[in-house]
N, C-alpha and C positions, 0 to 999 in steps of 0.2 A: 630305359626312357620310354615314356608313354605319351602319345599325342593327346593334347587336351580335347575333351569332348565339347567344350564350349569356348572355341577360340574367338578372340576379338577380330575385327576386320584387319587383315594383313595384306600388304602389298610389297613387292620387291622390285628393285630396279638395278641394272648393272651398267648404267651409263655415266657414272661419276668420272669426270675427265681427269681425275688425279689418281685413280686406282688402276692396277694391272693385275689381272687374274693369273696370267702365265708369265710372271717376271723371270722365271728360269730360262725362258727362251733367249734372253740376252746373251749369256755365256755360251749356250748351246749353239745358237746361230753364228756367234763369233767363231766357234770352232769349225762350223760348216763353211764359213767364209774363208777361213785360213786354209781349209782343204780344197778350196777352189770351186765350190758348188755352183755359184752364180756364173763365174767366169767360164767354166766348162760348158754349162748349158748354153750360155750366150754364144760361145764360139762354135759349138757343134750342132745346135738345132737350127733347122732351116724351115720352120713352119711358115707357110706363106701368108700373105695379106696382113692387114693390121692386127688380126687375131694372134699372129705369131710374134708381134713386136715385143721387145724387152723380155725375151724368153727366159733369160737368167733370173730376173726378178720374179717372174711368175712361177718358175720351178721352185725357187727358194720359198715363196709364199706357200705353195702346196705342201712342201716338206715341213715347214713350220707348223702349218695347220694340223698335219698328221701327228706331229710331236705333241701338240696341245690336246689331242684327243679326237680330231675330226675323222669320221669314217664315211663322209659323203661330201659332195660339193657344197651343199647348203651349209654344212657345218663350218666351212671356212669363214663364215661370218664372225666366229668367235675371235678372230684376229683383229676385228675392227672395233672392239669394245674399249671403253675407258681411255687410258692414256697410251694405248698401243701405238697410235700414230706419232707420238712424240719419241718413242723408242726406235721405231722402224719406219723407213720410208717405202713408198711404192707397195703398200698393202692393197692388193687388188680385190675387187668385189667378187663374190662367188659366181655371179653371172659371167663376168669376164673370164674367170678361170675355167668355167664350164665350156665357153666358146673356144678357148685355147685348146683344151683337151680334145674337143670334138673335131678340131682341124687336123689332128694327127692322122697320118697314114702309117702303113706298116713300116715304111722306110724311116719315118720320124721316130717310131718306137725303137727301131734298131739304133738310131742315133742316140736315143735316151739310154739304151743299154750301154753304149760306149761311155756315156757320161757317168753312169752308175759304177762301171768297173774302174774307171780312173779316179772317181771320187773315193772309192774304197781304198785304192792304193795310196792316195794322199792322206786319208784318215790313218792308215797304218803307219805312214811316215810321221804324222803328228803324234801318234800314241803307239810307240813300238810294242807295248805290252798287249795291244790288240791281237797281234799275231807274232808272238815271240819266236825267235829262231830256235830250232831244236837240233839235236845231234844228227849228223848225216846218216846215222844208222836207223833213225826213227822215221816214221811215215807222217806226212800230212794227209788227212783223210778228207776226200771229196765225196760227199754223200748226195745221192740223187733220189728224188721222190716226187710224186704229184699229189695234189689234194683238190677236192671239189669244193668250190665256193658256191653255196646255194644262192639262187636267185628266184624271183617270183614273177610270173607273168610271161607272156610270149614276146614282149617288145624288146627283150635283150637280144641283140645280135649274137649268134653263136651258141646260145644256151641250148641245153639238151640233157637227156638222161644218159648217164654213164654207168660205170660199174657200181656206184653207190646207190643207185635207184632214186636219186633226187635230181630235180632240175637244177642245173648250175653251169658254171664255166670251170675249165680244168686249168689249174696253175701248176706248171712244172718248175721245180725249184732245186737248186744245187747249193750246198753249203760246204765250207771248208773249216776244219778244226784240227787242233793238235792235242797232244796229251796235256798241255798246260794252258789251254784257252778254250773259251766257249765258241760255238760256231758263228760265222758270219756268212751272209749270202753272197755268192760269187756269180751266179747266173740265174735267170728266171725267164719264163715264157708263158704267156697266156694262150690257151688253146680252146677249141670248141668243147662244149660239155660232153658230147658223145665220143670224144676222141679217145683212142686207146692209149694206155699209159706210155708205151715205148715210142709213140710217134714223135719224131723230131728229137729224140733223146740223144742221138749220136752227135748232132750239131751242138746241142746244149752242153754235153760233156766236154767237147772240144773247147767251147767258149769258157767253161768253168775252169779248165786246166790252164788255159791261156791267161785268164785273170789271176789265178793263183800264182802263176809264174811272175806276174808283175808286182806282187807284194814284196816288200823289203825282206831280204834274206831267203826268199823262196825259189830263187832262180835254179839252184841245184838240188833242191829238196826232193826226196823221194815222195811220190804221191800214190796213194791207194784209193781207187774209186770203189765205193761200196753201194750196192743197190739190191733190191729184192727181185723176186723171180720174174716180175713183169719186164725187166730189162735184161733178162737172159736171152740175148740174141746177138747175132753177128754185128749189126750196125753199132750197137752201144758198146760192146766189148772191144771191137776193132778200133773205134774212135778213141777209147782210152789208151789202148796199146800204141796206137799210132802217135799219140801225143806224149809218149814216154812214161805212162803211168802203169802200175799194176792194177789188177781188178780183184774184187771179192764180191761175187754175185750169187745170190741164191739160185740153185739149179732146179728146174722143174723135174718132177719125177717121171721122166720119159723112160722108155724101155732101155736105152743104152745106159742111163744113170742107174737104173735098178739092177742091171746086169753087173755093172762095176761094183755096186755096193755088195752084191751077193758074193763077190770074190774075196771080201775082207775076212781073214781068219778070226776065229773067236778070241785068240790070245792077243790080238792087236788092239782091242778096245781098252781104253783107259778112262777111269772116272774123272769128272771135272767138278769144279765149283759151280753149282747151279742153285736156283732157289730151293731153300730148305736143306741144303747140303750141310754135313757136319764134318769137321776136321778131326780125325783121330790122332791124338798126340803120340800114342804108342807106336802105331804103324806109320805115322807121318803121311797119311793118305786121306783123301776126301772120301767120305761115305755118302754116295749120291746115287740117285736112280739114273742119272744121265751119264753117257759115255761117248767118247769121240774116237775116231780113227780116220785114216786117210788112205787114198789109193790114187795112183797115177790115172789121168784121164785126159782125153783129147776132145775138146768141145767141137761140135759141128763136124764130126768125123764123116758124115754122109755127104758133105759138100765137097767142092773142089779143094785140092790140097792147099792153095793159097789162102783159103778161108778157114782152114782148120787151125784151132788154137790149142797148143799143148799146155797142160797144167796139171792140177790135181783136184780131187774131190775131198773136202774135209766134211766128214759125215758125223752128225750127232744123232744118237738114238736114245729114246726113253721108252719104258714099258707102256704098252697099250692097256690102259686101265678101264677103258670104256667097253664093257662086255655086252652091251645091249644088242649088238648085231651078231653075237656069237651064240649059236644054239647050244653047243656043248663045249666044255673046257677043252682046250687043245693040249696036245702032248708036249708042246714046246712053248716057250715064252714068246709072246707077240710084242713087236716093237713098232714105234713110229719113227721115221727117219727124216732128217732135215739135212740136205746136202748143199754145200757151198762150193762153187767153182772158183778157184783162186790161182793166180800166177805169182803170188808173193812168196818170199822165202821164210815167212814166219813158221814156227813150229806148229804142230797140230793143235795143241791146246790154246796157244796164243792166237792162232788164226781164227778159231771158233769164237773165242771171247771178243776179239777185235771186231768180227763181223756182227756180233749181237749188239755192239755199241752203235751200229748204224741207226738204231731207233732214236738217236739224238735229234735227227732231222724232224721227227714228229713234234718235238717241242717247239721248233722254229715255226712249223706250219701252224701250230696252235697259237703261238704268240702273234703271228701275223693276222690270223683270223679273229683274234681277240682285240685287235686295234684297227689299223687302217683297212684291212681286208674283211672287216665285218660285213661290208656290202660291196657290190660292184655298182658304182654310182651312176653310170651312164647307160643309155640304150645302145650306144655305138660301141662296137667291139674294140676298135683301136684305141678309143678313149679309155676303156677299161684296161687294155693292155698297158697303156702308159701309166695308169693308176697303180698297177701292180709294181712297175719299176720304181715309181715314187715311194710306194710303201716299203720296198726293199731298202731304198736309200735311207728312209727314216729309221728303219730297223737297225741298219749298220751304224747310223749316227748315234742312236741311243745305246748301242753296245759299246761304242767308243766312249761315250759319256760315263758309263759305268766303270770302264777300265781306268779312265783318268781320275774319277772320284775315289776309287779304292774302297776301303771299308767293306770289303767282301761283296761288292756290287758288280764285279766283272761278269758274273753270270746271271744277273738280275733280269727279270722280264721287262718288256716295254712299259707295262702298267706300273711296276715298281719305280722305274726311272722317272716316269712322268709324275708320280705322286711325290717322290723325294726331291726332284730337282726342277722340273718344268712348272709344276703347280704346288710348290711347298706350302704347307699349312703354317700359319703364324699362331703360336701359342702364347 
């Protein structure tokens, strides 16, 4: 298709009172209403003054706008086009919604966290396939990670330069998934941009496990908390263990970890399925450059005995192929090591493979930042913190829509669900 080089005068308008651009919001918001979104927000939020009036309707409006593609407060205007007012009542103006969000304090954000966790539990009750029950021997996986949401200018409260080197705000997110379902978000927290990754992670992990336990069929489910080396610390690990979960956390290459790896005999290493591995049918073994082994290990052994955590190191090694820093070839093969501290009962190979699947949370971060979290819309930190919680509720709702719709959409992204259901094309 090529744009005409000599177009006639063209004008466009989207104010026809009989047309609706986002007709798919009708069944989606009906699902949200049956899961108690408006009722939960109305009962639990105590935002003061007239700006906090009708909190349930305002929260529903914000979530609906995000489902329709809004990534800023001004974008909420798209809910007021055409015949939307005949399909929905109490569609608030963007200015009203902005004033509502700017009235939030940290306590109100925590109230909204409680709404989000209960809303997710109700969604799982409406759509059991969202979080199907698994065998008591299988784990539900709670993943923890943070991501930087880039902002521009100095007017954003809390913005700063963190580990990524860009100015932004730091969003800490936790998801839960099983072997049969895609991840949903069970906890979230917005932090200053210069904040270190593990700050406040212990409390978030406890909240994530508590929310997971509220989901149907998850009360007695085994839980494995997975995280990268930023969360290899006593606060994060002890929070998971105290809540009754096991952990699988990348261990930093500290001196105790290196000494433990050095004690692994050469005959204990076994090859694993890894990128570019080949399975030999004759020997029934994987031909791979990657190998794994394990060794007993006590984390934080230098601290007081109550803070020491017994477990094991699952270690993966691959040959060091980058010889640029080696002046002369060595007499022995050089390897790079990746160690994971775990308290689970999984065997060595399964523990390594299971931990590598922690990367699934990166897809959730990317999905959020490709939709409602493309921007942090307010200059006030608590308003942006509330926006993060709302974006999570919209994400979980779209995940539920995909599960209910079937047709292989249970793991579809937010953009796909929006294109297929919220804003379907008429052919």
